[in-house]
C-alpha positions in Angstrom: -7.7 -31.1 14.0 -6.5 -27.4 13.8 -3.0 -28.4 13.7 -3.8 -30.9 11.0 -5.4 -28.3 9.0 -2.4 -25.9 9.4 0.1 -28.6 8.5 -1.7 -30.4 5.8 0.1 -28.6 2.8 3.0 -27.1 4.9 5.5 -29.2 2.9 4.2 -28.1 -0.6 7.1 -26.9 -2.7 6.8 -24.4 -5.5 8.2 -25.5 -8.6 10.8 -23.2 -10.2 9.5 -19.9 -11.5 11.2 -17.2 -13.7 14.1 -16.0 -11.8 16.5 -13.1 -12.2 16.2 -9.1 -11.9 12.8 -7.9 -12.8 11.4 -4.3 -13.4 9.2 -3.1 -10.5 5.7 -2.8 -12.2 3.5 -5.1 -14.2 3.4 -2.8 -17.1 7.2 -2.7 -17.4 7.2 -6.7 -17.5 4.8 -6.7 -20.2 1.6 -6.9 -18.4 -1.3 -4.6 -17.7 -0.7 -1.7 -15.5 -2.0 -1.8 -12.0 -2.7 0.9 -9.6 -2.3 0.6 -5.9 -5.5 1.5 -4.0 -4.6 1.0 -0.4 -1.6 -0.5 1.5 -2.8 -1.7 5.1 -0.9 -3.1 8.1 -2.4 -6.3 8.8 -2.3 -9.2 11.6 -1.2 -12.5 10.2 -1.3 -15.2 12.8 -2.6 -18.7 13.3 -6.2 -17.5 13.7 -6.3 -15.6 10.4 -5.3 -12.4 8.4 -7.0 -9.4 9.9 -7.2 -5.6 8.7 -8.6 -2.4 10.1 -12.3 -1.8 8.8 -14.6 0.9 9.6 -18.2 -0.2 10.3 -20.6 2.7 10.8 -17.7 4.9 11.7 -16.2 2.3 14.3 -12.8 0.9 13.8 -12.8 -2.9 13.9 -10.3 -5.6 13.1 -12.0 -8.1 10.6 -10.8 -11.2 9.2 -9.8 -11.3 5.3 -12.1 -14.1 4.2 -12.2 -14.8 0.3 -14.4 -17.8 1.1 -17.3 -15.6 2.4 -20.0 -14.2 0.3 -21.7 -11.0 1.0 -20.2 -8.1 2.9 -19.4 -9.9 6.0 -20.1 -11.0 9.5 -19.6 -9.4 13.0 -19.7 -10.5 16.5 -22.4 -9.3 18.8 -19.9 -7.2 20.8 -18.4 -5.6 17.6 -21.9 -4.8 16.2 -22.6 -3.1 19.9 -19.5 -1.0 19.5 -20.4 0.0 15.9 -23.9 1.2 17.3 -26.1 -1.5 15.4 -29.6 -2.6 16.6 -29.9 -6.4 16.4 -33.5 -7.7 16.0 -33.3 -11.4 16.6 -36.3 -11.8 14.5 -34.3 -10.9 11.4 -32.6 -14.1 11.6 -31.6 -15.7 8.2 -30.1 -19.2 7.6 -26.3 -19.0 6.7 -24.3 -22.0 6.0 -21.1 -22.8 8.0 -19.1 -25.9 8.0 -20.9 -27.7 10.7 -24.2 -26.9 8.9 -27.0 -24.2 8.5 -27.0 -21.6 11.4 -29.6 -19.0 12.1 -28.0 -15.7 12.3 -29.6 -12.4 12.8 -29.0 -9.6 10.1 -28.6 -5.9 10.4 -29.5 -4.1 7.0 -27.9 -1.0 5.6 -24.6 -1.2 7.4 -21.8 1.0 6.1 -18.6 -0.7 5.7 -15.4 1.2 4.6 -11.9 -0.4 4.0 -9.2 2.2 3.3 -9.0 3.3 -0.3 -11.9 1.3 -1.3 -15.3 2.3 -2.3 -17.8 2.2 0.6 -20.2 -0.7 0.6 -23.6 -0.5 2.4 -25.7 -3.5 2.9 -26.9 -6.4 5.2 -24.2 -7.8 7.8 -25.0 -10.9 9.8 -24.4 -10.8 13.6 -23.1 -13.9 15.4 -22.8 -14.4 19.3 -19.4 -13.7 20.8 -19.2 -17.3 22.3 -19.6 -18.7 18.7 -17.0 -16.4 17.1 -14.3 -17.1 19.7 -10.9 -17.1 18.0 -12.5 -15.2 15.0 -12.2 -11.7 16.6 -14.6 -8.7 15.6 -15.8 -10.9 12.7 -15.1 -10.9 8.9 -15.3 -9.3 5.3 -16.3 -11.2 2.4 -16.2 -11.4 -1.5 -18.6 -8.4 -2.1 -15.8 -6.0 -0.5 -12.6 -8.2 -1.6 -13.7 -8.9 -5.1 -14.0 -5.3 -6.4 -10.3 -5.2 -7.0 -7.3 -7.5 -6.9 -6.2 -8.5 -3.3 -2.5 -8.8 -2.3 -1.7 -10.6 1.1 2.0 -10.3 2.2 2.9 -12.3 5.3 6.5 -11.3 4.9 5.8 -7.7 5.5 2.6 -7.8 7.5 0.6 -6.0 4.7 -2.8 -6.3 2.7 -2.7 -4.2 -0.5 -5.7 -3.6 -2.8 -4.9 -2.9 -6.5 -6.9 -1.6 -9.4 -6.5 -3.3 -12.9 -7.7 -1.7 -16.1 -11.1 -3.2 -17.4 -10.6 -5.9 -20.1 -6.9 -6.9 -18.7 -5.9 -10.3 -19.6 -2.4 -10.6 -18.1 -0.8 -8.8 -15.2 2.6 -9.6 -13.7 2.3 -8.5 -10.1 5.4 -9.3 -8.2 8.9 -7.9 -8.7 10.5 -11.4 -8.7 9.9 -15.0 -9.8 6.2 -15.5 -9.8 4.0 -18.5 -10.6 0.4 -18.4 -11.4 -2.7 -20.5 -11.0 -5.6 -20.0 -13.4 -8.9 -20.1 -11.3 -12.8 -20.2 -11.9 -15.0 -17.6 -10.6 -18.7 -18.0 -9.4 -21.1 -15.3 -9.9 -21.2 -14.7 -6.2 -17.4 -13.8 -6.4 -16.0 -16.9 -5.0 -12.9 -18.3 -6.5 -12.0 -21.9 -7.2 -8.6 -23.4 -8.2 -7.6 -27.0 -9.6 -6.1 -29.4 -6.9 -4.9 -32.7 -7.9 -4.9 -35.6 -5.5 -3.2 -38.9 -6.6 -4.0 -37.9 -10.1 -7.6 -36.9 -9.8 -8.3 -33.4 -10.3 -10.6 -31.6 -7.8 -12.1 -28.0 -7.7 -11.1 -26.3 -4.5 -12.5 -23.0 -2.9 -9.9 -20.3 -2.3 -10.6 -19.6 1.3 -8.3 -17.3 3.4 -10.9 -17.5 6.3 -10.1 -21.4 6.7 -7.1 -22.4 8.8 -6.4 -25.3 6.6 -6.8 -27.4 3.5 -9.7 -29.9 3.8 -11.9 -32.4 1.7 -15.4 -32.1 1.3 -18.2 -34.7 0.2 -18.1 -33.8 -3.6 -14.3 -34.3 -3.6 -14.5 -37.7 -1.7 -17.2 -39.0 -4.2 -14.8 -37.7 -7.2 -11.9 -39.6 -5.8 -14.1 -42.6 -5.2 -12.9 -43.3 -1.6 -16.3 -43.4 0.2 -15.5 -46.7 1.8 -12.0 -45.7 2.9 -13.5 -42.8 4.8 -16.0 -45.0 6.4 -13.1 -47.1 7.8 -10.6 -44.5 8.6 -10.3 -43.5 12.2 -11.7 -40.0 13.1 -9.5 -37.1 14.0 -9.8 -34.2 16.2 -12.5 -31.5 16.6 -12.5 -27.9 15.5 -14.9 -25.2 15.8 -16.4 -23.1 13.0 -17.6 -19.4 13.1 -21.3 -20.7 14.0 -19.9 -22.1 17.4 -20.5 -25.7 16.4 -17.9 -28.4 16.2 -16.8 -30.5 13.2 -14.9 -33.6 13.1 -12.3 -34.5 10.8 -11.2 -37.8 9.0 -7.4 -37.6 8.5 -6.7 -39.1 4.9 -3.1 -39.7 3.6 -2.4 -39.4 0.0 0.6 -39.9 -2.3 0.8 -36.5 -3.9 -1.0 -33.2 -4.0 -0.7 -30.5 -6.7 -2.2 -27.1 -6.6 -1.1 -25.3 -9.6 2.8 -25.1 -9.5 3.1 -26.5 -6.0 3.6 -30.2 -5.1 3.5 -32.1 -1.7 4.3 -35.6 -1.1 2.4 -37.7 1.3 0.0 -35.0 2.5 -2.6 -35.8 5.2 -5.8 -33.9 4.5 -8.7 -34.0 6.7 -12.1 -34.9 5.3 -15.1 -32.9 6.8 -18.9 -33.9 6.4 -19.9 -30.5 5.5 -23.2 -29.3 3.8 -21.0 -27.5 1.3 -21.7 -28.6 -2.5 -20.0 -25.9 -4.4 -16.6 -27.4 -4.2 -14.6 -30.6 -3.9 -12.3 -29.2 -1.4 -11.2 -26.1 0.5 -7.6 -24.5 0.2 -7.0 -22.7 3.3 -4.1 -20.6 4.8 -1.7 -23.5 5.2 -1.2 -22.9 1.5 -2.5 -19.4 1.0 -0.5 -17.5 3.8 3.1 -19.3 3.4 4.2 -16.9 0.9 3.1 -13.4 -0.7 0.1 -14.1 -2.9 -1.9 -11.9 -5.3 -5.5 -12.8 -5.8 -6.4 -11.5 -9.1 -10.0 -11.1 -9.6 -9.6 -9.0 -12.8 -7.7 -11.9 -14.5 -9.0 -14.8 -12.4 -5.7 -15.8 -11.4 -3.9 -16.7 -8.1 -0.2 -15.5 -8.4 2.5 -16.6 -5.7 5.8 -15.0 -5.0 8.3 -18.1 -5.3 10.8 -16.5 -2.8 11.7 -17.7 0.7 11.0 -15.2 3.7 13.7 -12.7 4.0 15.6 -12.5 7.5 13.7 -9.9 9.7 10.3 -10.4 8.1 7.1 -10.5 10.1 6.6 -14.4 9.7 
């Protein structure tokens, strides 16, 4: 199933954006000025996008997860290295793709990302066995959403940018760029329109997910519940709680995500207790080209340019 998730939207082609030489800054191109806060070397691979983060003074490599609320989640071994004391009685319910999971929480944890304000608050702790493949853990929207987020797989960099308050438009990339207007929830999560065979769905922007998939609200909006019941099941995948989820691969004629169009996509459906979105857009779309997640203007920007020779990817 993981391969299906990674490949579901790999064939998406961006429609033409503006081309030709461009000034180097947003302000020079007629947008609001932006200011670079941090330029961080990152690990881009099939398991996620990771950056160094200081947790109570200990350096950890944490997944950049725009689909997670709060400060973040740590593995038990990472929490131990950071000197955190975990009380099993502090367990709270956290919702994973496979369902609710009881996870201990450590209060007043100091989390620092280079160039960003220090955040102090509760962090969930998961057993190492359940976080296999996820590394030390993840950081979520409470940290990521305080500024704009740039993910550049070509250069292997994650950058954070400040945008002036009240800004309505930025032009982030020095090259042909396309944008997708988003919606933002009070908890910082971002959602994009995704159209399948003419029906528009609301999809969570989730850099923590390996691939794009459909959820129950989307199946109902598409009116294909009977088709799902008759379709053969796909493979299994494990979420951060350590539980497995099974997908049902579904083929469609066309998918549109902003300016990107894909023909004959196969997108898995997962029966998950997630009701905030119709679908999830994962790294099969979000990590193919440089993107700029603008929390300030509630827009997703994609640099419409192929990977240069010698790039990290």
